[in-house]
C-alpha positions, -999 to +999 in steps of 0.1 A: +000+000+000+012+035-008+009+066+012-028+077+016-041+111+024-040+119+061-071+112+082-057+133+109-024+152+112+006+134+128+006+136+166+024+166+180+034+143+208+032+105+201+013+083+225+041+063+241+041+046+274+071+028+289+069+017+326+068-010+352+031-014+355+003-035+339-005-023+304-040-012+294-056-022+261-086+000+269-063+030+275-045+024+242-078+021+223-091+053+238-060+072+227-065+064+190-103+059+186-121+086+167-152+090+144-127+097+116-114+062+117-133+031+104-106+006+114-089+000+147-062-027+149-046-038+182-017-061+189-008-076+223+026-092+227+022-115+257+048-134+277+046-171+269+048-198+296+076-216+278+108-208+260+118-239+240+113-267+265+119-245+295+089-234+316+087-197+322+069-179+351+080-144+340+104-124+319+122-092+331+126-064+306+151-035+308+153-004+286+177+024+279+147+047+287+157+080+271+167+063+238+138+039+239+113+068+242+130+088+215+130+058+191+094+049+199+083+085+192+101+086+159+087+052+148+051+063+156+054+098+140+068+083+108+040+057+106+013+083+113+027+105+085+031+076+060-003+059+065-025+087+080-032+067+111-032+074+149-010+051+170-005+043+207+023+021+220+028+007+255+058-013+265+063-028+299+096-029+317+105-049+348+092-083+356+062-094+334+044-126+344+036-153+318+003-145+302+005-108+306+012-084+278+047-068+275+037-048+244+005-032+232+001-014+198-032+003+189-036+017+154-067+036+140-070+044+104-097+053+078-094+018+063-082-016+075-054-020+050-033+009+062-042+003+099-030-034+096+001-024+076+011+004+099+006-017+130+027-046+117+055-022+105+055-004+139+059-038+157+088-049+134+106-015+140+101-017+177+117-051+178+146-041+156+153-005+167+142+002+203+167-006+231+145-028+252+157-063+260+149-093+280+173-096+309+162-129+325+137-157+325+122-169+357+113-205+357 
């Protein structure tokens, strides 16, 4: 899909959340939902209860906070400009129990195609560019 006309201007301040607390899908959806948008796509990346054959109770995440927030804002702003969508990203740090989300991405757009494409691209860029890493598995 190519660049579409904007349904709303890019955010002056991207909706980014990075902290040691439970993430909220409802909050992420509220940040992007609007009557201008006909599609709302969400992604929850949850901690699995196994890694290979090893049982997992929790994973601990650490971040280079200042750089992570900067990278997240740049990724969101670029996607909002390219696809004319509105995005919210939440990433948890600290210990995250199995079954709980460590990442939430909410993306609202005029049509589903650009909302899905923007959401998937943002997830890939977060995983490849943002300095957040797993520091330990608790089994």
